[in-house]
C-alpha positions as CSV (number, residue, x, y, z in Angstrom):
1,M,-84.1,-2.1,15.9
2,S,-82.3,1.3,16.5
3,K,-82.6,0.5,20.0
4,L,-80.7,-3.2,19.8
5,G,-78.3,-1.9,16.8
6,N,-76.9,0.9,19.7
7,L,-77.2,-2.1,22.4
8,G,-74.8,-3.7,20.1
9,A,-72.1,-0.9,19.6
10,R,-71.7,-1.0,23.6
11,L,-71.2,-4.6,23.4
12,H,-68.3,-4.2,21.2
13,H,-66.7,-1.4,22.7
14,G,-67.0,-2.9,26.1
15,E,-69.4,0.1,27.9
16,A,-71.9,-2.7,28.6
17,G,-72.2,-6.1,29.2
18,Y,-72.8,-9.4,31.3
19,D,-70.5,-11.1,33.3
20,F,-70.6,-14.5,31.7
21,I,-67.4,-15.7,33.2
22,K,-68.2,-14.8,36.8
23,N,-71.0,-17.6,36.0
24,R,-69.2,-20.1,34.9
25,W,-70.5,-22.2,37.3
26,I,-73.9,-21.9,36.8
27,W,-73.8,-22.3,33.1
28,Y,-71.3,-25.5,33.8
29,G,-74.7,-26.8,35.8
30,V,-77.3,-25.9,33.8
31,S,-75.2,-27.7,30.6
32,V,-74.5,-30.7,33.2
33,L,-77.9,-30.8,34.0
34,I,-79.1,-30.9,30.6
35,T,-76.8,-33.6,29.2
36,I,-77.9,-35.9,32.6
37,A,-81.5,-36.0,30.6
38,A,-80.4,-36.3,27.1
39,V,-78.7,-39.3,28.2
40,L,-81.5,-40.1,30.2
41,G,-83.9,-40.3,27.5
42,L,-81.6,-42.1,24.9
43,G,-80.7,-44.6,27.9
44,V,-84.6,-45.3,28.8
45,R,-86.3,-44.5,25.3
46,G,-83.4,-45.1,22.7
47,L,-84.2,-43.9,19.3
48,H,-86.6,-44.6,17.0
49,M,-84.6,-46.5,14.3
50,G,-86.3,-45.9,10.4
51,I,-86.2,-48.3,8.0
52,E,-83.3,-47.4,6.3
53,F,-81.2,-48.4,9.7
54,Q,-83.9,-51.8,10.1
55,G,-85.0,-53.4,7.6
56,G,-89.1,-53.2,6.2
57,A,-91.2,-52.7,3.5
58,V,-92.6,-49.4,2.0
59,F,-96.2,-49.4,0.5
60,T,-97.6,-46.5,-1.6
61,T,-100.8,-46.3,-2.9
62,P,-102.6,-44.6,-5.6
63,K,-103.1,-41.1,-5.3
64,N,-106.1,-39.2,-4.5
65,M,-106.7,-41.9,-1.3
66,S,-109.8,-41.3,0.4
67,A,-108.7,-43.3,3.8
68,S,-107.2,-41.5,6.4
69,V,-103.8,-41.5,7.6
70,S,-105.0,-42.7,10.9
71,A,-107.2,-45.6,9.4
72,A,-103.9,-46.5,7.6
73,E,-102.3,-46.9,10.1
74,G,-104.4,-49.1,11.5
75,Y,-105.1,-51.5,9.3
76,A,-101.1,-51.6,8.6
77,E,-100.6,-52.9,11.9
78,S,-103.8,-55.2,12.3
79,A,-101.9,-57.1,9.2
80,S,-98.6,-56.5,10.0
81,G,-98.0,-57.1,13.5
82,H,-95.9,-54.6,13.9
83,D,-95.7,-50.4,14.3
84,A,-96.8,-48.7,11.2
85,I,-95.8,-45.2,9.9
86,V,-97.7,-43.8,7.6
87,Q,-97.6,-40.3,6.0
88,K,-99.9,-38.6,3.0
89,L,-98.0,-37.3,-0.1
90,G,-98.9,-34.3,-1.6
91,D,-100.5,-35.7,-4.8
92,G,-102.8,-37.6,-2.2
93,S,-101.4,-41.1,-2.2
94,L,-100.0,-42.7,0.9
95,R,-96.7,-44.4,2.1
96,I,-96.9,-47.1,4.9
97,Q,-93.7,-48.5,6.6
98,V,-93.9,-51.6,8.6
99,A,-90.0,-52.5,10.1
100,G,-89.0,-55.8,10.5
101,I,-90.1,-57.5,8.0
102,D,-89.1,-59.7,5.5
103,T,-90.6,-60.9,1.3
104,K,-92.9,-63.5,2.5
105,E,-94.5,-61.3,5.3
106,S,-94.4,-58.3,2.6
107,D,-96.7,-60.1,0.3
108,R,-99.1,-61.3,2.7
109,I,-99.6,-57.5,4.1
110,K,-100.1,-56.0,0.8
111,D,-102.7,-58.4,0.1
112,R,-104.3,-57.9,3.6
113,L,-103.9,-53.2,2.7
114,A,-105.7,-54.1,-0.5
115,D,-108.7,-55.7,1.1
116,D,-108.7,-52.9,3.8
117,L,-108.9,-50.0,1.7
118,Q,-110.7,-51.7,-1.1
119,L,-107.7,-52.0,-3.8
120,D,-106.5,-54.5,-6.0
121,G,-103.1,-55.6,-4.8
122,E,-101.7,-54.5,-7.9
123,Q,-102.7,-50.9,-7.4
124,I,-100.6,-50.9,-4.8
125,N,-96.3,-50.9,-4.8
126,A,-94.3,-52.7,-2.1
127,E,-90.7,-52.0,-2.2
128,L,-87.9,-53.5,0.7
129,V,-85.0,-52.1,2.1
130,G,-82.0,-53.9,3.8
131,P,-81.2,-53.2,6.6
132,S,-77.6,-53.1,5.1
133,W,-77.7,-50.2,3.5
134,G,-78.9,-48.2,6.8
135,E,-76.3,-49.8,8.1
136,Q,-73.5,-48.6,5.6
137,I,-74.5,-44.9,5.9
138,A,-74.6,-45.1,10.0
139,N,-71.1,-46.3,9.2
140,K,-69.5,-43.4,7.2
141,A,-71.5,-41.1,8.9
142,W,-69.7,-41.7,11.8
143,Q,-66.0,-42.2,10.3
144,G,-67.0,-38.9,9.0
145,L,-68.0,-37.6,12.0
146,G,-64.4,-38.5,13.7
147,I,-62.8,-37.4,10.5
148,F,-64.7,-34.0,11.3
149,L,-63.8,-33.4,14.9
150,F,-60.1,-34.7,14.3
151,L,-59.6,-32.0,11.5
152,V,-61.1,-29.0,13.8
153,V,-59.2,-29.8,16.6
154,I,-55.8,-30.2,14.3
155,Y,-56.3,-27.2,12.8
156,L,-58.3,-24.9,16.0
157,A,-54.4,-26.1,17.5
158,I,-52.6,-24.4,14.7
159,A,-54.5,-21.0,14.5
160,F,-55.3,-20.9,17.8
161,E,-54.1,-22.7,20.5
162,W,-54.7,-26.3,22.4
163,R,-56.6,-25.0,24.7
164,M,-59.9,-23.3,22.7
165,A,-59.2,-26.8,20.7
166,V,-60.3,-28.8,23.9
167,A,-63.1,-26.5,24.8
168,A,-64.7,-26.3,20.9
169,F,-64.3,-30.1,20.9
170,V,-66.5,-30.0,24.7
171,A,-68.8,-27.4,23.0
172,L,-69.4,-30.1,20.0
173,I,-69.8,-33.4,21.9
174,H,-72.1,-31.1,24.4
175,D,-74.1,-30.1,21.3
176,I,-74.4,-34.1,19.8
177,T,-75.2,-35.7,23.0
178,I,-77.9,-32.7,23.5
179,T,-79.8,-33.3,20.2
180,V,-79.7,-37.0,19.7
181,G,-81.2,-37.1,23.6
182,I,-84.0,-35.0,22.8
183,Y,-84.3,-37.2,19.0
184,A,-84.8,-39.9,21.8
185,L,-87.0,-38.3,24.5
186,V,-89.4,-36.7,21.3
187,G,-89.4,-39.8,19.5
188,F,-89.4,-39.0,16.2
189,E,-87.9,-41.5,13.5
190,V,-83.9,-41.4,12.6
191,T,-83.4,-41.7,9.5
192,P,-80.7,-40.7,7.0
193,G,-81.9,-37.0,6.6
194,T,-81.3,-36.6,10.7
195,V,-77.7,-38.1,9.9
196,I,-77.0,-35.4,7.5
197,G,-78.4,-32.8,10.0
198,L,-77.0,-33.7,12.8
199,L,-74.0,-34.0,10.5
200,T,-74.8,-29.9,9.6
201,I,-75.2,-28.6,12.7
202,L,-71.5,-28.5,13.5
203,G,-70.6,-26.4,11.1
204,Y,-73.3,-23.8,12.5
205,S,-71.6,-24.6,16.4
206,L,-68.1,-24.0,15.3
207,Y,-68.9,-21.0,13.6
208,D,-70.3,-19.1,17.1
209,T,-66.9,-20.2,18.6
210,V,-64.2,-19.7,16.4
211,V,-65.3,-15.3,16.1
212,V,-65.5,-15.5,19.9
213,F,-61.7,-17.2,19.8
214,D,-61.0,-14.5,17.2
215,S,-61.9,-12.0,18.8
216,L,-59.9,-13.5,22.2
217,K,-57.0,-13.9,20.2
218,E,-57.2,-10.3,18.7
219,Q,-57.0,-8.6,22.3
220,T,-55.4,-11.4,24.1
221,R,-52.3,-10.7,22.4
222,D,-49.2,-9.1,24.6
223,I,-51.3,-9.9,27.1
224,T,-48.8,-9.6,29.7
225,K,-47.4,-6.1,28.5
226,Q,-50.0,-4.7,30.9
227,T,-52.0,-4.6,34.3
228,R,-55.3,-3.7,34.3
229,W,-57.4,-6.9,32.9
230,T,-57.2,-10.5,33.6
231,Y,-57.7,-13.1,31.1
232,S,-60.8,-13.9,32.4
233,E,-62.3,-10.1,32.3
234,I,-60.8,-9.6,28.5
235,A,-62.4,-13.3,28.2
236,N,-65.5,-11.9,29.6
237,R,-65.3,-8.9,26.8
238,S,-64.9,-10.8,24.1
239,I,-68.5,-13.0,24.4
240,N,-70.1,-9.6,24.8
241,G,-68.6,-7.8,21.7
242,T,-69.6,-10.4,19.9
243,L,-73.0,-11.2,21.3
244,V,-75.2,-9.5,18.7
245,R,-73.4,-10.6,16.2
246,S,-74.2,-14.7,17.1
247,V,-77.2,-13.9,18.5
248,N,-78.3,-12.4,15.1
249,T,-77.4,-15.1,12.8
250,T,-78.8,-17.9,14.6
251,V,-82.3,-16.0,15.1
252,V,-81.9,-16.0,10.5
253,A,-80.9,-19.1,10.6
254,L,-83.7,-20.6,13.1
255,L,-86.5,-19.0,11.1
256,P,-86.3,-20.8,8.0
257,V,-85.4,-24.4,10.5
258,A,-88.2,-23.5,12.8
259,G,-90.9,-23.5,9.4
260,L,-89.8,-26.5,7.9
261,L,-90.8,-27.9,11.3
262,F,-93.6,-26.2,12.5
263,I,-95.2,-25.8,10.0
264,G,-94.2,-28.0,7.5
265,G,-93.9,-30.1,9.8
266,G,-96.5,-30.4,12.2
267,V,-99.3,-27.8,10.2
268,L,-99.0,-29.5,7.1
269,G,-98.7,-33.1,8.2
270,A,-95.2,-33.7,6.1
271,G,-93.7,-35.5,8.2
272,M,-90.5,-36.3,5.8
273,L,-89.4,-32.9,7.3
274,N,-89.2,-33.3,10.6
275,D,-86.4,-35.8,10.3
276,I,-83.9,-33.4,9.2
277,S,-85.6,-29.9,10.8
278,L,-85.3,-31.4,14.6
279,S,-81.5,-32.1,14.0
280,L,-81.1,-28.6,12.7
281,F,-83.4,-26.6,15.4
282,V,-81.6,-27.7,18.1
283,G,-78.2,-28.2,17.0
284,L,-78.4,-24.7,15.9
285,A,-79.7,-23.4,19.5
286,A,-77.5,-25.4,21.3
287,G,-74.1,-24.2,19.5
288,A,-75.3,-20.7,20.3
289,Y,-76.1,-21.3,23.9
290,S,-72.4,-23.5,23.7
291,S,-70.2,-21.0,22.0
292,I,-71.0,-18.5,24.4
293,F,-71.8,-20.5,28.0
294,I,-69.1,-23.1,27.4
295,A,-66.5,-22.8,24.9
296,T,-64.5,-19.8,25.8
297,P,-65.7,-19.9,29.5
298,L,-63.4,-23.0,29.6
299,V,-60.9,-21.5,27.2
300,A,-61.0,-18.8,30.6
301,D,-60.7,-21.2,33.3
302,L,-57.2,-23.8,31.5
303,K,-55.3,-20.5,30.9
304,E,-56.1,-19.0,34.2
305,R,-53.9,-22.2,35.3
306,E,-50.9,-20.9,33.1
307,P,-48.1,-19.5,35.7
308,A,-48.2,-16.1,33.5
309,M,-51.5,-15.8,33.6
310,K,-51.6,-16.5,37.2
311,S,-48.7,-13.8,37.9
312,L,-51.0,-11.2,36.1
313,R,-53.8,-11.7,38.0
314,K,-51.7,-11.3,41.0
315,R,-50.4,-8.0,39.0
316,V,-53.6,-6.8,38.3
317,L,-55.1,-7.5,42.1
318,A,-52.4,-6.0,43.6
319,K,-52.5,-2.2,41.4
320,R,-56.3,-2.6,42.0
321,A,-55.9,-2.5,45.9
322,H,-53.5,-0.1,45.9
323,G,-55.5,1.7,44.1
324,G,-53.2,2.2,41.3
325,D,-55.6,1.3,38.5
326,D,-58.8,4.1,37.5
327,S,-60.6,1.6,36.6
328,Q,-61.3,0.0,40.1
329,D,-64.8,2.3,39.6
330,T,-65.5,0.6,36.5
331,P,-66.4,-2.7,36.5
332,P,-64.2,-4.9,33.6
333,A,-67.1,-6.6,32.2
334,T,-68.3,-3.0,31.0
335,A,-65.3,-1.1,30.8
336,G,-64.2,0.4,27.9
337,Y,-61.5,-0.5,25.3
338,D,-59.5,-0.2,22.6
339,D,-57.3,-1.8,20.2
340,G,-54.7,-2.7,22.1
341,L,-55.8,-3.6,25.8
342,E,-55.8,0.0,27.1
343,A,-59.0,1.1,29.3
344,A,-60.5,4.0,27.1
345,A,-60.8,7.5,29.2
346,P,-65.1,8.0,31.0
347,A,-67.6,9.6,28.9
348,V,-68.6,12.9,30.2
349,V,-72.0,12.8,30.8
350,G,-73.4,16.8,30.7
351,P,-71.5,20.2,30.5
352,R,-68.2,20.4,31.8
353,N,-66.6,23.7,33.1
354,Q,-63.1,24.2,32.0
355,P,-60.3,25.8,34.2
356,A,-59.5,29.5,33.1
357,S,-56.0,29.7,32.6
358,R,-53.7,32.1,34.1
359,S,-51.9,33.5,32.2
360,R,-54.9,34.4,30.0
361,G,-54.8,37.9,29.1
362,R,-51.7,38.6,30.3
363,G,-49.4,41.0,28.3
364,R,-52.2,41.7,26.4
365,P,-54.1,45.4,26.1
366,S,-57.2,45.8,26.7
367,G,-59.4,47.3,23.9
368,K,-60.1,47.0,20.5
369,R,-57.3,45.1,18.6
370,R,-56.1,47.5,15.4
């Protein structure tokens, strides 16, 4: 842990780092490939919508049922002719979902399930769910998403600048697309919990991006008044300076979500936890990735197109070519900075011999002083 803390301090002070901006086209390519796979998965497999969006019936059996989940699933599919989702609740009862059926079919399936499970028909509770309720939730979610994205772009354009707003918007769309695509590939059921999780991850995704942007804004203040670093080099330092913080916050957020997804949903069989935990898990990981590898490099690309930044780059490169910058032996990604964007003096390793002063001892009588 102490080594990690030392690494974080060195990254923050610019004494170590990785050149994210230089390799940005690699990260762009990786993101494009992942996005294409997500879109293909969404187009080929589609989303497995829950009964809240399709309509159907939910059958609940008494407590402490001896029948297994697989057996109940077979009974329900045989009785209805539709795919069924069966979950075993904490009290031992079974929750059986069958989508796309009406009231008459619900009564017939209920009687058939009672015979197969050796129960009285009155012991099974049947509830019909209309598709209009799920459709209303989906419409409200899309409206909320649109309003959220609009407000985010407006806020970032005012607090920072429009280029950062565009980069953050692209990163958010990137995160949403990947999350929805993985849902399609995995085949998890989409429920209102999924929609809630999808909307929740937007805040986490935006948090890491804003942290890097805030650091970048501070370090690029009066950037054209110096000739040591280009905008891309300072953007790279901002990523490195906040890297450990972003990783730590993401890992801390992922641990409980991973517990819900893999332990609660996978090991313990609480399938309802998968609805929200998968979207949170994928979204958190994608958000941390996009803030480092997509948003900030994209801002650097947009800024470097400005005439002022092009002129700055020419001056910086010209100064280095003529040996006017003492940082030429120190890569910009690992050079030290202070708050004024000037390079810190290189650290001295080992003992250093100070030259003796030529005037030392002059005019002073030898022997002891009285």
